[in-house]
MDAnalysis code that builds the backbone (N, CA, C; Angstrom):
import MDAnalysis as mda
import numpy as np

u = mda.Universe.empty(672, n_residues=224, atom_resindex=np.repeat(np.arange(224), 3), trajectory=True)
u.add_TopologyAttr("name", ["N", "CA", "C"] * 224)
u.add_TopologyAttr("resid", np.arange(1, 225))
u.add_TopologyAttr("resname", ["MET", "PRO", "ILE", "THR", "GLU", "LYS", "VAL", "VAL", "ARG", "ARG", "GLU", "THR", "LYS", "THR", "ASP", "PRO", "ALA", "LEU", "SER", "LYS", "VAL", "LEU", "ALA", "ARG", "THR", "TYR", "TYR", "TRP", "TRP", "PRO", "GLY", "MET", "ASP", "ASN", "ASP", "ILE", "GLU", "ALA", "VAL", "ALA", "LYS", "THR", "CYS", "SER", "ASN", "CYS", "GLU", "MET", "GLU", "LYS", "PRO", "ASN", "PRO", "THR", "LYS", "CYS", "GLU", "LEU", "GLN", "ASN", "TRP", "PRO", "PHE", "ILE", "THR", "GLY", "PRO", "TRP", "GLN", "ARG", "ILE", "HIS", "VAL", "ASP", "PHE", "PRO", "GLY", "PRO", "TRP", "GLN", "GLY", "LYS", "LEU", "TYR", "LEU", "ILE", "MET", "LEU", "GLU", "ALA", "PHE", "SER", "LYS", "TRP", "LEU", "GLU", "GLU", "ALA", "GLU", "VAL", "PRO", "SER", "THR", "ALA", "ALA", "LYS", "HIS", "THR", "ILE", "LYS", "VAL", "LEU", "GLN", "SER", "LEU", "PHE", "ALA", "ARG", "PHE", "GLY", "LEU", "CYS", "THR", "HIS", "LEU", "VAL", "SER", "ASN", "GLY", "PRO", "PRO", "PHE", "ASN", "TYR", "VAL", "ALA", "PHE", "GLN", "LYS", "PHE", "LEU", "ALA", "ALA", "ASN", "GLY", "VAL", "GLN", "SER", "ILE", "LEU", "THR", "PRO", "THR", "TYR", "HIS", "PRO", "GLN", "SER", "ASN", "GLY", "HIS", "ALA", "GLU", "ASN", "SER", "THR", "PHE", "THR", "ILE", "LEU", "LEU", "SER", "ASP", "THR", "ARG", "ASN", "SER", "VAL", "HIS", "CYS", "THR", "ALA", "GLY", "GLU", "THR", "PRO", "ALA", "SER", "LEU", "MET", "PHE", "GLY", "ARG", "PRO", "LEU", "ARG", "THR", "ILE", "TYR", "ASP", "LEU", "LEU", "PRO", "PRO", "ASN", "LEU", "SER", "LYS", "ARG", "VAL", "GLU", "GLU", "ASN", "GLN", "GLN", "LYS", "GLN", "ARG", "SER", "HIS", "TYR", "LYS", "GLY", "HIS"])
u.atoms.positions = np.array([
    [12.575, 18.833, -95.317],
    [12.433, 19.663, -96.521],
    [12.061, 21.096, -96.098],
    [12.799, 22.118, -96.553],
    [12.484, 23.495, -96.189],
    [11.073, 23.858, -96.626],
    [10.472, 24.843, -95.910],
    [9.110, 25.255, -96.216],
    [8.996, 25.779, -97.637],
    [10.050, 26.442, -98.123],
    [10.024, 26.959, -99.492],
    [9.852, 25.834, -100.497],
    [10.596, 24.743, -100.329],
    [10.504, 23.624, -101.261],
    [9.162, 22.930, -101.144],
    [8.618, 22.848, -99.929],
    [7.295, 22.242, -99.755],
    [6.253, 22.997, -100.552],
    [6.297, 24.333, -100.446],
    [5.330, 25.164, -101.161],
    [5.490, 25.006, -102.660],
    [6.741, 25.038, -103.133],
    [7.003, 24.912, -104.564],
    [6.485, 23.584, -105.088],
    [6.757, 22.497, -104.386],
    [6.335, 21.185, -104.860],
    [4.822, 21.060, -104.846],
    [4.170, 21.696, -103.895],
    [2.703, 21.642, -103.865],
    [2.111, 22.387, -105.043],
    [2.699, 23.504, -105.426],
    [2.114, 24.348, -106.467],
    [2.533, 23.945, -107.879],
    [3.427, 22.961, -108.045],
    [3.860, 22.590, -109.383],
    [3.341, 21.228, -109.792],
    [2.180, 20.838, -109.284],
    [1.607, 19.554, -109.661],
    [1.018, 19.604, -111.061],
    [0.809, 20.819, -111.591],
    [0.254, 20.929, -112.937],
    [1.102, 21.895, -113.739],
    [0.520, 22.945, -114.258],
    [1.220, 23.883, -115.121],
    [2.053, 24.855, -114.293],
    [3.384, 24.991, -114.558],
    [4.227, 25.904, -113.777],
    [3.758, 27.352, -113.845],
    [3.284, 27.801, -115.011],
    [2.834, 29.193, -115.133],
    [1.648, 29.464, -114.212],
    [0.691, 28.548, -114.214],
    [-0.465, 28.688, -113.324],
    [-0.030, 28.586, -111.873],
    [0.924, 27.722, -111.602],
    [1.425, 27.558, -110.238],
    [2.052, 28.847, -109.729],
    [2.795, 29.554, -110.596],
    [3.422, 30.802, -110.184],
    [2.379, 31.868, -109.880],
    [1.326, 31.913, -110.701],
    [0.258, 32.896, -110.471],
    [-0.402, 32.646, -109.127],
    [-0.715, 31.386, -108.850],
    [-1.358, 31.051, -107.586],
    [-0.436, 31.316, -106.405],
    [0.826, 30.943, -106.532],
    [1.775, 31.128, -105.434],
    [1.945, 32.605, -105.093],
    [1.985, 33.476, -106.111],
    [2.163, 34.916, -105.862],
    [0.994, 35.509, -105.080],
    [-0.172, 34.877, -105.165],
    [-1.337, 35.402, -104.473],
    [-1.193, 35.283, -102.960],
    [-0.432, 34.261, -102.503],
    [-0.373, 33.992, -101.072],
    [1.043, 34.003, -100.492],
    [2.072, 33.823, -101.330],
    [3.428, 33.701, -100.823],
    [4.362, 34.659, -101.565],
    [5.528, 34.853, -100.943],
    [6.624, 35.509, -101.661],
    [7.918, 35.155, -100.963],
    [8.948, 34.883, -101.754],
    [10.310, 34.745, -101.252],
    [11.245, 35.076, -102.408],
    [12.457, 35.484, -102.145],
    [13.393, 35.838, -103.216],
    [13.619, 34.667, -104.168],
    [13.500, 34.943, -105.482],
    [13.721, 33.908, -106.482],
    [12.605, 32.894, -106.575],
    [11.384, 33.284, -106.186],
    [10.267, 32.335, -106.166],
    [9.993, 31.742, -107.539],
    [9.949, 32.585, -108.598],
    [9.661, 32.082, -109.946],
    [10.686, 31.055, -110.388],
    [11.960, 31.343, -110.134],
    [13.029, 30.413, -110.526],
    [12.923, 29.092, -109.768],
    [12.547, 29.164, -108.490],
    [12.397, 27.943, -107.692],
    [11.287, 27.060, -108.245],
    [10.158, 27.682, -108.586],
    [9.026, 26.916, -109.104],
    [9.374, 26.293, -110.452],
    [10.039, 27.070, -111.325],
    [10.431, 26.543, -112.633],
    [11.427, 25.390, -112.489],
    [12.338, 25.516, -111.536],
    [13.351, 24.481, -111.343],
    [12.717, 23.179, -110.885],
    [11.756, 23.274, -109.966],
    [11.079, 22.066, -109.491],
    [10.268, 21.436, -110.615],
    [9.600, 22.283, -111.419],
    [8.786, 21.764, -112.524],
    [9.641, 21.032, -113.547],
    [10.848, 21.526, -113.800],
    [11.731, 20.902, -114.787],
    [12.237, 19.547, -114.324],
    [12.314, 19.348, -113.010],
    [12.818, 18.076, -112.493],
    [11.689, 17.154, -112.037],
    [10.449, 17.575, -112.272],
    [9.293, 16.784, -111.843],
    [8.935, 15.787, -112.950],
    [9.070, 14.493, -112.661],
    [8.804, 13.471, -113.678],
    [7.334, 13.467, -114.089],
    [6.420, 13.700, -113.147],
    [4.994, 13.733, -113.479],
    [4.663, 14.888, -114.400],
    [5.284, 16.056, -114.143],
    [5.045, 17.225, -115.004],
    [5.495, 16.938, -116.435],
    [6.655, 16.279, -116.577],
    [7.174, 15.979, -117.909],
    [6.282, 14.980, -118.639],
    [5.746, 14.004, -117.908],
    [4.890, 13.000, -118.526],
    [3.569, 13.591, -118.989],
    [3.032, 14.553, -118.214],
    [1.721, 15.112, -118.528],
    [1.801, 16.350, -119.411],
    [3.029, 16.822, -119.709],
    [3.188, 18.042, -120.494],
    [2.610, 17.872, -121.887],
    [1.746, 18.785, -122.341],
    [1.140, 18.636, -123.668],
    [2.154, 18.871, -124.783],
    [1.995, 18.120, -125.866],
    [2.858, 18.295, -127.024],
    [2.016, 18.152, -128.287],
    [1.056, 19.083, -128.478],
    [0.134, 18.949, -129.610],
    [0.809, 19.249, -130.940],
    [0.246, 18.690, -132.012],
    [0.728, 18.984, -133.351],
    [0.473, 20.455, -133.671],
    [1.489, 21.132, -134.193],
    [1.357, 22.552, -134.479],
    [0.511, 22.766, -135.730],
    [-0.374, 23.747, -135.656],
    [-1.211, 24.077, -136.801],
    [-1.534, 25.567, -136.730],
    [-2.201, 26.058, -137.730],
    [-2.548, 27.472, -137.774],
    [-3.492, 27.808, -136.618],
    [-3.183, 28.906, -135.920],
    [-3.982, 29.305, -134.763],
    [-5.329, 29.850, -135.193],
    [-6.392, 29.309, -134.613],
    [-7.747, 29.783, -134.862],
    [-8.394, 30.104, -133.517],
    [-8.724, 31.369, -133.299],
    [-9.313, 31.764, -132.032],
    [-10.828, 31.613, -132.063],
    [-11.395, 31.264, -130.910],
    [-12.840, 31.212, -130.791],
    [-13.392, 32.634, -130.736],
    [-14.607, 32.856, -131.235],
    [-15.207, 34.192, -131.166],
    [-15.326, 34.658, -129.722],
    [-15.092, 35.938, -129.495],
    [-15.182, 36.501, -128.147],
    [-16.633, 36.535, -127.690],
    [-16.866, 36.193, -126.427],
    [-18.206, 36.269, -125.863],
    [-18.231, 37.329, -124.770],
    [-19.375, 37.899, -124.533],
    [-19.470, 39.095, -123.696],
    [-19.870, 38.822, -122.250],
    [-20.201, 37.605, -121.919],
    [-20.623, 37.315, -120.556],
    [-20.488, 35.851, -120.229],
    [-20.640, 35.494, -118.930],
    [-20.473, 34.112, -118.506],
    [-21.629, 33.218, -118.914],
    [-21.313, 31.951, -118.958],
    [-22.260, 30.858, -119.165],
    [-22.983, 30.943, -120.507],
    [-22.226, 31.237, -121.546],
    [-22.765, 31.196, -122.898],
    [-22.231, 29.984, -123.653],
    [-20.907, 29.804, -123.631],
    [-20.295, 28.686, -124.343],
    [-19.516, 27.816, -123.360],
    [-19.792, 26.513, -123.403],
    [-19.120, 25.547, -122.533],
    [-18.354, 24.550, -123.387],
    [-17.139, 24.227, -122.967],
    [-16.322, 23.220, -123.636],
    [-16.246, 21.991, -122.741],
    [-16.484, 20.815, -123.310],
    [-16.476, 19.578, -122.522],
    [-15.507, 18.568, -123.129],
    [-14.995, 17.680, -122.282],
    [-14.060, 16.659, -122.752],
    [-13.964, 15.544, -121.718],
    [-13.497, 14.370, -122.160],
    [-13.241, 13.233, -121.283],
    [-11.736, 12.991, -121.220],
    [-11.047, 13.421, -120.169],
    [-9.630, 13.098, -120.044],
    [-9.451, 11.735, -119.382],
    [-8.255, 11.223, -119.488],
    [-7.964, 9.996, -118.746],
    [-8.186, 8.730, -119.552],
    [-8.424, 7.642, -118.850],
    [-8.672, 7.570, -117.406],
    [-7.470, 8.044, -116.566],
    [-7.779, 8.586, -115.385],
    [-6.766, 9.044, -114.453],
    [-6.834, 8.162, -113.214],
    [-5.763, 7.387, -112.973],
    [-5.700, 6.452, -111.858],
    [-6.933, 5.548, -111.834],
    [-7.297, 5.060, -113.021],
    [-8.404, 4.135, -113.143],
    [-9.778, 4.768, -113.113],
    [-9.860, 6.100, -113.075],
    [-11.145, 6.790, -113.017],
    [-11.327, 7.676, -114.241],
    [-12.564, 7.835, -114.656],
    [-12.902, 8.643, -115.827],
    [-13.628, 9.907, -115.372],
    [-13.264, 11.033, -115.960],
    [-13.857, 12.309, -115.574],
    [-14.423, 13.035, -116.786],
    [-15.489, 13.775, -116.549],
    [-16.020, 14.696, -117.546],
    [-15.626, 16.099, -117.112],
    [-14.882, 16.784, -117.982],
    [-14.411, 18.136, -117.694],
    [-15.277, 19.139, -118.440],
    [-15.691, 20.204, -117.749],
    [-16.503, 21.253, -118.364],
    [-15.884, 22.606, -118.047],
    [-15.574, 23.381, -119.079],
    [-14.956, 24.688, -118.894],
    [-15.830, 25.760, -119.521],
    [-16.180, 26.779, -118.718],
    [-16.966, 27.906, -119.206],
    [-16.018, 28.891, -119.888],
    [-16.303, 29.255, -121.133],
    [-15.328, 29.947, -121.969],
    [-15.031, 31.373, -121.527],
    [-16.007, 32.096, -120.978],
    [-15.787, 33.508, -120.630],
    [-14.987, 33.652, -119.341],
    [-15.431, 32.979, -118.295],
    [-14.790, 33.123, -116.990],
    [-13.678, 32.112, -116.759],
    [-13.599, 31.075, -117.601],
    [-12.666, 29.950, -117.424],
    [-13.025, 29.147, -116.170],
    [-14.285, 29.197, -115.763],
    [-14.756, 28.440, -114.610],
    [-14.728, 26.952, -114.952],
    [-14.127, 26.162, -114.077],
    [-13.905, 24.744, -114.348],
    [-14.782, 23.876, -113.462],
    [-15.451, 22.921, -114.076],
    [-16.231, 21.920, -113.355],
    [-15.748, 20.533, -113.792],
    [-15.772, 19.581, -112.864],
    [-15.413, 18.208, -113.209],
    [-16.313, 17.256, -112.453],
    [-16.577, 16.095, -113.062],
    [-17.420, 15.088, -112.435],
    [-16.917, 13.704, -112.827],
    [-16.809, 12.824, -111.861],
    [-16.421, 11.446, -112.152],
    [-17.613, 10.712, -112.748],
    [-17.381, 9.987, -113.827],
    [-18.446, 9.244, -114.500],
    [-17.995, 7.798, -114.704],
    [-18.940, 6.844, -114.686],
    [-18.562, 5.440, -114.863],
    [-18.162, 5.095, -116.289],
    [-18.684, 5.856, -117.276],
    [-18.345, 5.602, -118.676],
    [-18.710, 6.830, -119.492],
    [-18.426, 6.772, -120.793],
    [-18.747, 7.898, -121.678],
    [-20.156, 7.779, -122.261],
    [-20.967, 6.876, -121.731],
    [-22.328, 6.704, -122.232],
    [-23.114, 8.006, -122.104],
    [-24.010, 8.240, -123.058],
    [-24.762, 9.488, -123.114],
    [-25.542, 9.751, -121.833],
    [-26.094, 8.711, -121.212],
    [-26.934, 8.913, -120.032],
    [-26.148, 9.517, -118.867],
    [-24.870, 9.169, -118.758],
    [-24.046, 9.722, -117.681],
    [-23.689, 11.184, -117.965],
    [-23.357, 11.471, -119.209],
    [-23.054, 12.852, -119.587],
    [-24.274, 13.737, -119.404],
    [-25.439, 13.249, -119.802],
    [-26.685, 14.013, -119.663],
    [-26.982, 14.284, -118.192],
    [-26.784, 13.291, -117.339],
    [-27.050, 13.460, -115.911],
    [-26.173, 14.553, -115.309],
    [-24.891, 14.576, -115.682],
    [-23.971, 15.599, -115.173],
    [-24.390, 16.985, -115.662],
    [-24.721, 17.090, -116.948],
    [-25.107, 18.392, -117.495],
    [-26.440, 18.864, -116.922],
    [-27.356, 17.965, -116.643],
    [-28.622, 18.355, -116.032],
    [-28.381, 19.019, -114.677],
    [-27.481, 18.445, -113.899],
    [-27.133, 19.024, -112.600],
    [-26.478, 20.394, -112.777],
    [-25.607, 20.494, -113.772],
    [-24.908, 21.747, -114.045],
    [-25.886, 22.833, -114.495],
    [-26.796, 22.480, -115.389],
    [-27.778, 23.445, -115.881],
    [-28.750, 23.868, -114.781],
    [-29.043, 22.961, -113.853],
    [-29.938, 23.298, -112.750],
    [-29.317, 24.351, -111.836],
    [-27.988, 24.328, -111.715],
    [-27.300, 25.284, -110.834],
    [-27.009, 26.605, -111.517],
    [-26.608, 26.558, -112.799],
    [-26.140, 27.760, -113.475],
    [-27.039, 28.221, -114.612],
    [-28.032, 27.416, -114.980],
    [-28.871, 27.762, -116.117],
    [-28.345, 27.127, -117.397],
    [-29.145, 27.247, -118.462],
    [-28.771, 26.654, -119.745],
    [-27.752, 27.536, -120.467],
    [-26.728, 26.911, -121.019],
    [-25.791, 27.647, -121.855],
    [-26.388, 27.754, -123.262],
    [-25.744, 28.514, -124.133],
    [-26.248, 28.644, -125.507],
    [-25.506, 27.743, -126.478],
    [-24.210, 27.468, -126.199],
    [-23.404, 26.627, -127.078],
    [-22.599, 25.637, -126.239],
    [-22.472, 24.411, -126.740],
    [-21.656, 23.406, -126.076],
    [-20.698, 22.805, -127.098],
    [-19.400, 22.931, -126.836],
    [-18.354, 22.471, -127.746],
    [-17.809, 21.138, -127.250],
    [-17.777, 20.138, -128.123],
    [-17.314, 18.811, -127.732],
    [-16.497, 18.188, -128.854],
    [-15.804, 17.109, -128.504],
    [-14.918, 16.456, -129.464],
    [-14.978, 14.955, -129.279],
    [-15.184, 14.213, -130.350],
    [-15.087, 12.768, -130.271],
    [-16.422, 12.055, -130.286],
    [-16.388, 10.744, -130.537],
    [-17.591, 9.909, -130.655],
    [-18.527, 9.952, -129.447],
    [-18.037, 10.039, -128.190],
    [-18.971, 10.008, -127.065],
    [-20.042, 11.098, -127.110],
    [-19.740, 12.192, -127.793],
    [-20.695, 13.297, -127.836],
    [-21.550, 13.275, -129.110],
    [-21.366, 12.245, -129.918],
    [-22.154, 12.123, -131.149],
    [-23.410, 11.273, -130.967],
    [-23.597, 10.718, -129.773],
    [-24.765, 9.879, -129.538],
    [-26.049, 10.643, -129.846],
    [-26.995, 9.959, -130.458],
    [-28.266, 10.584, -130.824],
    [-28.989, 11.117, -129.586],
    [-28.982, 10.321, -128.506],
    [-29.669, 10.732, -127.279],
    [-29.070, 12.009, -126.702],
    [-27.753, 12.131, -126.797],
    [-27.095, 13.324, -126.266],
    [-27.428, 14.555, -127.106],
    [-27.389, 14.405, -128.418],
    [-27.704, 15.526, -129.300],
    [-29.170, 15.939, -129.153],
    [-30.059, 14.988, -128.940],
    [-31.473, 15.315, -128.714],
    [-31.656, 16.079, -127.400],
    [-30.886, 15.686, -126.390],
    [-30.940, 16.380, -125.100],
    [-30.552, 17.853, -125.251],
    [-29.476, 18.112, -125.988],
    [-29.047, 19.493, -126.200],
    [-30.093, 20.274, -126.983],
    [-30.620, 19.677, -128.046],
    [-31.613, 20.353, -128.880],
    [-32.876, 20.682, -128.087],
    [-33.298, 19.763, -127.223],
    [-34.509, 19.976, -126.423],
    [-34.351, 21.118, -125.437],
    [-33.114, 21.422, -125.074],
    [-32.850, 22.498, -124.127],
    [-32.354, 23.775, -124.801],
    [-32.439, 23.804, -126.128],
    [-32.050, 25.007, -126.857],
    [-30.564, 25.289, -126.836],
    [-29.746, 24.241, -126.689],
    [-28.290, 24.385, -126.663],
    [-27.736, 23.962, -128.016],
    [-27.022, 24.850, -128.656],
    [-26.440, 24.528, -129.961],
    [-25.180, 23.697, -129.780],
    [-25.135, 22.542, -130.430],
    [-23.988, 21.643, -130.329],
    [-22.952, 21.996, -131.387],
    [-21.710, 22.171, -130.960],
    [-20.591, 22.425, -131.873],
    [-19.628, 21.251, -131.751],
    [-19.552, 20.424, -132.778],
    [-18.684, 19.256, -132.768],
    [-17.386, 19.582, -133.507],
    [-16.275, 19.503, -132.809],
    [-14.976, 19.735, -133.438],
    [-14.488, 18.431, -134.046],
    [-13.488, 18.464, -134.949],
    [-13.038, 17.252, -135.634],
    [-12.606, 16.147, -134.688],
    [-13.011, 14.936, -134.967],
    [-12.637, 13.779, -134.157],
    [-11.130, 13.551, -134.217],
    [-10.552, 13.127, -133.086],
    [-9.110, 12.868, -132.954],
    [-8.279, 14.129, -133.217],
    [-8.890, 15.279, -132.962],
    [-8.163, 16.545, -133.112],
    [-8.482, 17.405, -131.889],
    [-7.932, 17.024, -130.724],
    [-8.306, 17.674, -129.469],
    [-7.962, 19.154, -129.407],
    [-6.980, 19.603, -130.234],
    [-6.622, 21.018, -130.202],
    [-7.794, 21.914, -130.573],
    [-8.748, 21.368, -131.361],
    [-9.910, 22.162, -131.753],
    [-10.763, 22.528, -130.551],
    [-10.690, 21.704, -129.521],
    [-11.413, 21.967, -128.285],
    [-10.403, 22.270, -127.198],
    [-9.503, 23.201, -127.491],
    [-8.364, 23.466, -126.621],
    [-8.726, 23.911, -125.222],
    [-9.856, 24.623, -125.060],
    [-10.251, 25.067, -123.726],
    [-10.399, 23.889, -122.780],
    [-11.168, 22.893, -123.196],
    [-11.377, 21.727, -122.343],
    [-10.123, 20.874, -122.271],
    [-9.401, 20.764, -123.377],
    [-8.184, 19.950, -123.410],
    [-7.161, 20.484, -122.422],
    [-6.955, 21.798, -122.395],
    [-5.993, 22.386, -121.473],
    [-6.422, 22.229, -120.024],
    [-7.725, 22.165, -119.790],
    [-8.218, 22.051, -118.428],
    [-7.874, 20.717, -117.801],
    [-7.600, 19.716, -118.617],
    [-7.259, 18.412, -118.063],
    [-5.961, 18.463, -117.287],
    [-5.148, 19.483, -117.511],
    [-3.877, 19.583, -116.817],
    [-3.989, 20.386, -115.529],
    [-5.150, 20.968, -115.255],
    [-5.319, 21.752, -114.037],
    [-6.428, 21.212, -113.155],
    [-6.998, 20.070, -113.521],
    [-8.146, 19.543, -112.785],
    [-7.811, 19.261, -111.329],
    [-6.584, 18.829, -111.035],
    [-6.234, 18.451, -109.676],
    [-5.815, 19.636, -108.825],
    [-5.775, 20.829, -109.394],
    [-5.396, 22.022, -108.642],
    [-6.650, 22.648, -108.070],
    [-6.841, 22.515, -106.756],
    [-8.101, 22.921, -106.138],
    [-8.347, 24.415, -106.215],
    [-7.296, 25.233, -106.382],
    [-7.481, 26.679, -106.374],
    [-7.440, 27.289, -107.771],
    [-7.669, 26.481, -108.788],
    [-7.687, 27.007, -110.153],
    [-8.695, 28.135, -110.300],
    [-9.841, 27.988, -109.676],
    [-10.906, 28.979, -109.817],
    [-10.541, 30.314, -109.177],
    [-9.577, 30.303, -108.257],
    [-9.171, 31.531, -107.585],
    [-7.855, 32.081, -108.121],
    [-7.332, 31.479, -109.192],
    [-6.078, 31.932, -109.781],
    [-6.357, 32.828, -110.979],
    [-5.580, 33.888, -111.116],
    [-5.744, 34.817, -112.236],
    [-5.434, 34.096, -113.547],
    [-6.366, 34.123, -114.492],
    [-6.156, 33.484, -115.789],
    [-5.307, 34.394, -116.673],
    [-4.328, 33.807, -117.367],
    [-3.369, 34.602, -118.131],
    [-4.022, 35.359, -119.283],
    [-5.114, 34.848, -119.836],
    [-5.781, 35.520, -120.950],
    [-6.746, 36.584, -120.471],
    [-7.582, 36.232, -119.490],
    [-8.610, 37.159, -119.015],
    [-8.058, 38.211, -118.062],
    [-6.976, 37.887, -117.363],
    [-6.430, 38.827, -116.393],
    [-7.247, 38.912, -115.122],
    [-8.208, 38.028, -114.951],
    [-9.050, 37.957, -113.766],
    [-9.173, 36.494, -113.339],
    [-9.657, 36.275, -112.127],
    [-9.878, 34.910, -111.685],
    [-11.226, 34.420, -112.197],
    [-11.376, 33.113, -112.456],
    [-12.676, 32.591, -112.869],
    [-13.787, 32.920, -111.876],
    [-13.469, 32.893, -110.586],
    [-14.482, 33.172, -109.568],
    [-15.006, 34.604, -109.677],
    [-14.099, 35.569, -109.899],
    [-14.533, 36.964, -109.991],
    [-15.351, 37.218, -111.244],
    [-15.000, 36.557, -112.367],
    [-15.764, 36.732, -113.598],
    [-17.112, 36.006, -113.530],
    [-17.152, 34.907, -112.794],
    [-18.371, 34.111, -112.708],
    [-19.343, 34.667, -111.670],
    [-18.803, 35.039, -110.494],
    [-19.659, 35.439, -109.383],
    [-19.383, 36.845, -108.846],
    [-18.344, 37.491, -109.345],
    [-18.038, 38.837, -108.873],
    [-17.385, 38.868, -107.503],
    [-16.826, 37.765, -107.056],
    [-16.160, 37.713, -105.750],
    [-15.151, 36.567, -105.740],
    [-14.113, 36.670, -104.909],
    [-13.174, 35.550, -104.778],
    [-13.779, 34.458, -103.909],
    [-13.277, 33.239, -104.057],
    [-13.705, 32.131, -103.217],
    [-12.780, 32.026, -102.007],
    [-13.340, 31.749, -100.855],
    [-12.527, 31.579, -99.653],
    [-11.850, 30.216, -99.713],
    [-10.535, 30.200, -99.523],
    [-9.765, 28.962, -99.556],
    [-8.942, 28.836, -98.282],
    [-8.267, 27.710, -98.151],
    [-7.445, 27.485, -96.971],
    [-6.297, 28.491, -96.880],
    [-5.896, 29.047, -98.032],
    [-4.816, 30.039, -98.021],
    [-5.240, 31.335, -97.341],
    [-6.546, 31.579, -97.270],
    [-7.022, 32.787, -96.609],
    [-6.822, 32.731, -95.099],
    [-6.414, 31.578, -94.585],
    [-6.107, 31.463, -93.163],
    [-4.709, 31.995, -92.846],
    [-3.908, 32.244, -93.884],
    [-2.525, 32.689, -93.666],
    [-2.429, 34.125, -93.148],
    [-3.139, 35.110, -93.754],
    [-3.031, 36.487, -93.249],
    [-3.670, 36.601, -91.870],
    [-3.249, 37.603, -91.065],
    [-3.859, 37.805, -89.747],
    [-5.350, 38.087, -89.891],
    [-6.138, 37.568, -88.971],
    [-7.578, 37.774, -88.973],
    [-7.869, 39.078, -88.240],
    [-8.192, 40.135, -89.009],
    [-8.397, 41.457, -88.428],
    [-9.560, 41.458, -87.454],
    [-10.649, 40.816, -87.836],
    [-11.830, 40.775, -86.977],
    [-11.532, 40.112, -85.639],
    [-10.794, 39.002, -85.697],
    [-10.461, 38.295, -84.462],
    [-9.532, 39.124, -83.592],
    [-8.586, 39.833, -84.217],
    [-7.638, 40.649, -83.463],
    [-8.362, 41.789, -82.741],
    [-9.297, 42.449, -83.430],
    [-10.060, 43.534, -82.821],
    [-10.890, 43.025, -81.647],
    [-11.517, 41.865, -81.853],
    [-12.346, 41.286, -80.788],
    [-11.511, 40.950, -79.556],
    [-10.308, 40.403, -79.762],
    [-9.435, 40.068, -78.636],
    [-8.988, 41.322, -77.890],
    [-8.654, 42.386, -78.644],
    [-8.242, 43.632, -78.002],
    [-9.388, 44.274, -77.229],
    [-10.612, 44.191, -77.775],
    [-11.764, 44.729, -77.060],
    [-12.020, 43.956, -75.777],
    [-11.815, 42.650, -75.814],
    [-11.988, 41.829, -74.621],
    [-10.976, 42.209, -73.553],
    [-9.733, 42.486, -73.974],
    [-8.713, 42.928, -73.024],
    [-9.090, 44.259, -72.393],
    [-9.637, 45.173, -73.214],
    [-10.055, 46.472, -72.689],
    [-11.144, 46.316, -71.641],
    [-12.103, 45.402, -71.909],
    [-13.184, 45.186, -70.959],
    [-12.685, 44.581, -69.647],
    [-11.732, 43.633, -69.764],
    [-11.223, 42.969, -68.563],
    [-10.366, 43.895, -67.706],
    [-9.715, 44.916, -68.325],
    [-8.851, 45.829, -67.593],
    [-9.575, 47.112, -67.183],
    [-10.826, 47.235, -67.572],
    [-11.557, 48.479, -67.289],
    [-11.979, 48.503, -65.825],
    [-11.630, 49.579, -65.116],
    [-11.906, 49.672, -63.668],
    [-12.953, 50.749, -63.353],
    [-13.410, 51.475, -64.346],
    [-14.351, 52.577, -64.088],
    [-15.783, 52.108, -64.029],
    [-16.715, 53.043, -64.099],
    [-18.146, 52.735, -64.070],
    [-18.745, 52.966, -65.440],
])
């Protein structure tokens, strides 16, 4: 398989648009966008996972001015026999995921406790469905000063941020890809810097090149 096709197939495991954004960050070849779209159209997994929500009037969430204010959560799957809790930060589009044994409140609380310990308490948490209606879970949010926003049950489009994230969970570089709405990467909006990934090994290492040239100069130096 040519290297071009290998790259295209690797980057089209989820959303083709996101795949093109990520691919442009590290690669380029003539007709790259068309190649990625062509592979996505013939990918049986992409077609099976492609969202087809019921159309309704568009309602946008209120704009927020900084990171870690509103979080959207959801339970996708099960995926290959495993259940995941997806958490998406609304401002930066920063994505977190955690495997959980069930949708029981104690497991969700444990994951959020770890998340809050690392990033601090959010102000609003948006959720959808019965798993987030448990009394223990709602008490946990109230005790931490987090306002719970429950969207209509069996209407996942209301929690579209988290719902859409289920299609990018397996893409390890989502956090370093430019988001189409924000125009920035989640990492830059969240932390003010890009994350180092395996793709950063592709460009020449300037520091290493300078060090090697300096070593050559020292080995060839004949003076005092």
